[in-house]
N, C-alpha and C positions, 0 to 999 in steps of 0.2 A: 713638311719640315722635319729635319732630324734633330734629335735631342741627345747629344752624346753624354755618356756617363749614366744613362738611365737603362736599367736592364731588369728582367723578371726571371725568376727561377721557381722551381717547385720541389717540395720535399714532403713526402708522406701525405699528399693531397692538399698541402697548404701552399699558397702562392705568395712569394715575397718580392718586394721591390727593393732594388739596390741603387743607391744614388752616390755617384762620385762627383765631387764639386768641380765644375768646369767654369772657368771665368767667363768665357765668351758665349756660354749657352743662353739661349733665349728663355724668357720667363715662362713658367708652367702654370697651368691651373688644373682643376679636377677633371674637366672635360678632356683635356689633352691626355692626362694620365689614363683615363678610361679608354680612350682611343688606342693608346699604346698597349694597354692590357689586352684589348681585343686583337690587335695586330700580332701580339706575341702568342695567340692561340688559347687564351684563357677567358674568352668572352662568355662561355657557357657556365663558368663557375659562379658560385655565390660571391658577389662583390661586396666588400665592406665599404660603403660610401663614405662613412665618417673617416675611416683610415685613409682613403684616397684623398679626401679634402685636406686632411692634416699633412699627408705626405707631400702634396703639391706646395704647401707653404714652406715645409722643411727643405725641399729641393731648391727653392729660390733663396732661402736665407742661410742654411747651414753651410759651413765651410769645411766640414769633415764628412767622410763617408758615413752612411748609415743604411740599415736594412730594416724593413717593416713589413708585417703581414698585411696584405690588401685583399686577398680573395681565398676561397677554399672550394675544393671539389667536394660535393655532397652526393652520396648515393640516394636512391629512392628510400623514402620513409614509409614504413608500414604501420598503420594504425588499426586497432581492433575495436569495434563497437559491439556491445552485447545488449540486447533488449532487456527491459526490466524483469520480464518473466523468464529470462535466460533460455528462451526457446530459439533464438536466432542470433548468430554471430556474423558480422559483416566486416570486410577488410577494405580499407582504402589505401592505395599506394600513391603517395605524392611523387611526381616525376623527378627523376634525378637531375642534378645540376652539374653536368660534366662528370658525374660519378657513375658508379655501377647501378644498373637497373635492379628492381626487386626480383628475387628468385623464389622458387617454391620453398627452398629451405628457409629463406628469410621469413616468409609468411608463416610457415609451420612453427618456427621458433617464436614468432610474435603471438601466435595462437596459444602455444604452450605457456608462455609467460602470462597470458591473460586467463589461463585456467581452462581453455577450451579443449576438451578431450573426447567429445562425442559428436557424431553426426557430421563429420567433416567430409565435404565433397571434393575429391582431388581435381575434378574438371573445373569446378568453380574456383579453386585456388589458382589454377593456371590462368583462368580468365582474369582474375584479380591482378595477377602479375602483368598481364598485357594491357590492363586498363590504364590509359594515359591521362585521363581527365581528373583523376583523384576522387571520382564518385565511389561511394561504398558499394561493394559487391557481396551479397550473402554467400558465405562459404560453408556454414555449418548450420544444421537445423535439428532442433530437439524433436522428440516424439511425444506427443501428448498421451496420457493414459487412455485406454479404452475401457469405459465402465462395463461392468458385467451386466448381463441381461437377467431380468427377473424370471421367475418360474413361468413357464408357458404350459397351458393346459389345452391340448388339441383334441377336439371331439372327433370321434370316428363315425358317428351317426348324424348325418345332416338333419334328420327329422326330430332330433331331441328337442323337447319343449322347454323353453325358458320362460318361467312364469314371472320373473322379476321385471316389472315395468321399467322401461328405459325412456326418460324424458328428453325431448330435444330442447333447443335453446328457447323455444316458445312455450315450453311447459306441456307439450302434447306428447302422448304415447303413440309410437309407431305401431298402430294396430294392423295385424295381418291375420286373415282368416286361416285357421288350421283345417286341414282335411280330416281324414280318418285317423284313428289312434295309431301312432307308430308303436310297433311292438318289437322288442328285442328278446332273444332267447338265451337261456342259460349258457354261459361260456363265451358269449359274443363280446368282442372288444368294444368298450364304450369310450374310453379316453386314454390318451397318452400324456404322461407328465414329463416335460423336459426340464430337468433341474436348473436352477439358477447357475450362471457362470461367474467365476471370480473376477473376470476382467483381465486386462493385460496392462502391466505397469509401463509407464512412460519414463523418459529421461531427458534432462536438460542438456544443453551443449557443455555445461560444466560437470556433467556426470551425476547430477543430483537425481535420485530415483523418485519418480512421481507415482505414488500408489493409486490404483484405480478404486472406484466405488464398486464393491461387490454387489451383484444382483440380489434382490430380496428373494429368499428361498421359502417356498410354502409347500407343505405336504398336502396330500389329499385330505379333504375334510374328514373329520372323525365320524363314525357311525353313518356311513352312506348306505341307506336302506337298499337291500336287494342287490348288493354288489360285493365284489371281493377282488383282492389284488392277485394278479397272475403269479403263479408259483415260480416261473422262470424269470420274471422281471417285476420288481415291486413298483416300477413306474408305469405299469399297465393296469388299467382298471377294467374289469370285465363284469358282465351280468352274472349274478348268482341265481336269479330266477327269471322266468319269462314274465314280461310286463312292459309298462310304458316308461321310456327313459325321460327323466326330468333333470334339466340342467340346474345346478345349484352352485354356490360359491365353492370353488376349488374341487369340483367333482360333478358326478352325475348320480342320481338315485334311480332305482327302478321300482316303480310302483306296481303292485299286483293289479291286474285288470279283471273285474268281474263282468261277465257278459251274460245278459238275460234276454229272452225273447221280447217280453214286455213287462210292465209293472202294473198289476191289477190286484183285485181281491185274491186271486189264486196264488200269486207270487208273494203277496204281502209286502210290507214296507222294507226298504233296504237301508242298512247302516253298514258302511264298508270303509275300511282303512285302505284306501287306494283309489283307483279309477273305475267308474261304472259305465259300461256301454249297454244301452238298451236298443235292441234291434227294431222294436216297434214303438208303441205309444205308452205314455204314462197317464193313467186314467184318473177320474175324479177322486179327490181325497187321498190319493196315495202319496207316500213320502219317500224321497231318496236323500240320504245324507252320505256324503263321501269326502274323505280328506283330500282326494285328488280332483280329477276332472269328472264331469258327467257329460256323456254324449248320448243324445236321444235321436235315433234315426227316424222317428215318427213325430207325433204331436204330443205336447204336454197339455192335456185336457183337464184343467183344474187341479193338477198335482202340486206338490210342494217339493222343491229341489233346493238343496243347500250343498255347495261345493267349496272346498278350500282353494281349488284352482279355477278352471274355466268351465262354463256350461255352454254346450253347443247343441242346438236343436235344429234338425234338418227341416222340419215343417214349421207349424205355428205354435204359439203359446196363447191359449184361450181359456175362457170360462173361469175367470178369477184365479188362475194359476199364480203361484208365488214362487219366484226364483231369487236366490241370493248367492253370489259368487265372490270369492276373494279376488278373482281375476276378471275376465271378460265374460259377457253373456252375448251370444249371437243366435239368431233365428231368422227364418224367412219373414215372419210377421208376428205381431202381438196384438191381441184385442182383449180389453178388460182384464189385463194382467198387472201384477205388481212385480217389478224387476229392480234389483239392486246389484250393481257391479262395482268392484273395487277399482276397475280401470276403465273399460269401455263397454257400452251397450251398442251392438251393431245389428240392425234389422234391415234385411235386404229390401223389403217391400214397404210396409207401413206400420204405424203404431196408432191404434184407435182406442181412445178412452182408457189409457193405461196410466199407472203411476210408475214413472221411470226415475231412477236416481243413479248417477254415475259419478265417481270421484274424479273423473277426468273428462270424458267426452261421450256424446250420444250421436250416433250416425244412423240415419234412417234413409232408405230409398236408394242406396248406392247401386243396387242392381235394377232399379226401376226409376230412372231419372225423370220420366214423364208423369208417372202416377204415384210415386212415392210421397207419403205425407205423414206428418205428425199432427194428429187431430184430437182435441179433447184431453181431459185428464191433466196430469202434471208431469213436467219434465224438469229435472234438476241436474245440473252439471257444473263442474268447477271451471272448465276451460272452453269447451266447444260443444255446440249443437249444430249439426249439419243435416238439412233435409230439403228436398225440392219444394214442398209446400208445407206451410205452417198454418194450422187452423182450418176451419171449415165454415162455409156460409150457412150450412144447415145444422151444424153441431153446437154443442155447448162451448163455453169459454175455455180456451186452451191456456193453461198457466205454465209459464216458462221462468225458471229461476236460475241465474247464472252466477258464477263466482262463489259458490257456496260449497263447503266441504265440512259437514258436521263432525266427521271423525278427526279431521285435521284440527278443527277448532277445539274439540274436546282434548285432543293430545296437547295442544298449545296451553290450554288452561291448566292441565295437570302438570306440565313441565314448568310453568311459571310458579305454581305452588312449591314445587320441588326446589326451584332456584331460590325462592325466598327463604326456605328452610336452610338450604346450604349456606346462603349468605349470612343468616343469623348465627349458624354454628361457627362459621369462619370468624365473624366479629367477636364472638364469645372467646374463642381461642386467642385471638389477637389481644384482647383485653387481659386475659390471664397471663399471657406471655409478657406483656408490658408490666404487669403488676409484679411478677416474679423477678423481672430484671431490675426493677427499681427498689423493691423491698427485701430482696434476698431469696435464696432458694435452698433452705436447709434440708429439704427432703429430696433434692435432686430431680425435681419434676420438669424443669425448664426444657431439657433436651427432648423429653417425650412430648411435651406440649408443642414445641417447634416442629417436631416430626409430624404430629397430628395436624398442625396448621398447614404445613406444606401439602399434605395429602388432601386436606379440605379445599385448598386453593385449586389443586389439580382437578378435583371432582367438579367444583363450581365452574372452572374453565371449560370442561367438556360439556357441561349443561348449557353454558352460554353459546358454545359452538352449535349445539343441537338446535337451540332457539333461533340462531342466525339462519340455519338451513330452513326452518319453518317460515321465518320471515321472508326468505327468498321465494318460497312456494306461494305465500300469500301475495307477494308482489307480482308474481306471474299471473295470479288469478285476476288481477286488474286488467289483464289483456283478454279477458273472456270475450267470445264472439258467438253470435248466432248467424249462420250462413245459409242462404236460401238460393237455390238455383232457379226457382220459378217465382216464389213470393209468398206474401201473407194473404190469407183469405179468411173472412169472418173475424170473430172477436178473439183477441189474444192479450193476455196480461203478461207483460214482459218486465222482469225485475233483474237488476244488477246490484246485488247487495241491498242497500236501503233505497236505491232509486227504482222507481216503477214507472212504466209507460203503458197506458191502456190503449192498445191499437184497435181502432174501430173503423178502419178503412183499409183498402187494399194497398199493398206495397209490392213493387216488382222485385226482380232478382237483385241480390246484393247482400248486405250484412248489417247487423245491429251490434253496437259496442259503445263503450263509454269513452268519450274523447278526453283530451288533456285538460279541458275546462270542467270536467266532471258532469257532463250531460250525456244522456243516452241519445245516440244519433243513428240515423239510417243512411247508409252509403250505397249508391248504385254500383253497377259493375265497373263504371269508369273511375270510382273512388270518390265522386262528389258526395259530400255528407251534409245532412241537415238535421237539426235537433228534432226530436219527437217528444210529445208530451202525453 
């Protein structure tokens, strides 16, 4: 059906309906006007439904011509979204309604108006223009800062000894047997220092500069004994003497090495600031004291050895010999000896009627899994005792004490006394500061008192952190174990702290430890555990 007097026109993207009053024209409604609008070629435009409905009424009722806007051509709309951290900008282009599609220039202008000036990807911009679904397309990406690297110290000698014990998550030290003494010669390169880097700055899509965290820079440690910096490069550390390289924090030291055929009445006792290597035996009653390691390629027959580092004995330790090391003590076997180690006691074969104490672990029989044994005497360790056989049917009672570290306990008690004093000093300063604040400060003391209080709180905080570290070590001690690859033979008194089990029957391969209920239990190799009394 035709509707004379009804026409549509366009001006500057706006679509208008013109109505001429025709007496014989059929009645119109909004649906008819929509159809006529589509037939006129404006169906893709944005149609104003309210205007269409009103126009239909006017066409039927008005007796004078009129013109009204009923639709509009709309180009694609560009919207920019920027993430909260300003690291990504995305563009969504809504489809045009019979108008112009979005162009690269449109997108670039929208980005500029949103303040996006960095990291714009031209290919992504073109892709956003072609996107018809209106989904956002990432078109600009910021660059995060790259933090600097801390100073790196690269060792040049793989045989450098590191005496600092490294605990794993179970509280055990990764003990590894060292061979012969590694020796470096004067002028030999020991370590390369790679300085910290400042990092690389980043930038947001809005151009905000993101500064990096510079790496922590550390120099070589001061007073590295037996070393010097290379003249051509202060980041190279080299040996100044011939000796044993020792890894320390931020550097390497070179300890002088004293080498003697044997230690007996002819050589006399030895007191040496460095490492001592004995090619033969240490005989009855002779003494060696060294700040570094002691290496004996023979037997320690009743001698007395004290080392700040490790003690290594190729043969045995016998005849009431006494050894004390800040680090580890290792030997093929020990009989009737007293041995103290700050980290690990490692005996390849057996320990017979000895007094052994290690602040971490005692390992016996690693090289003799069938005949290795710990028999008689006393063995005290904080974390672990491992041996094929514990006790002897023919020997005396073997006493084993686990989870004990007298040095750690003494350190804890001393620390606790210090914490109490620091807390008392802090409370006295707090009281004085409060008094000065309330009663007046005619002598101007409050500022100095507050500064002293702040310093006292810092000191007290560091002491609490130190105590927390000790508490963690004590917590690890509650995981102490005795591990046996063959079992228990004869009489053994086994203690874990204040708990004691007197073992008077044979046990097979497995382990002893304290369970979660606070009982000493024996677990077989399958893990099945039963309490022992």
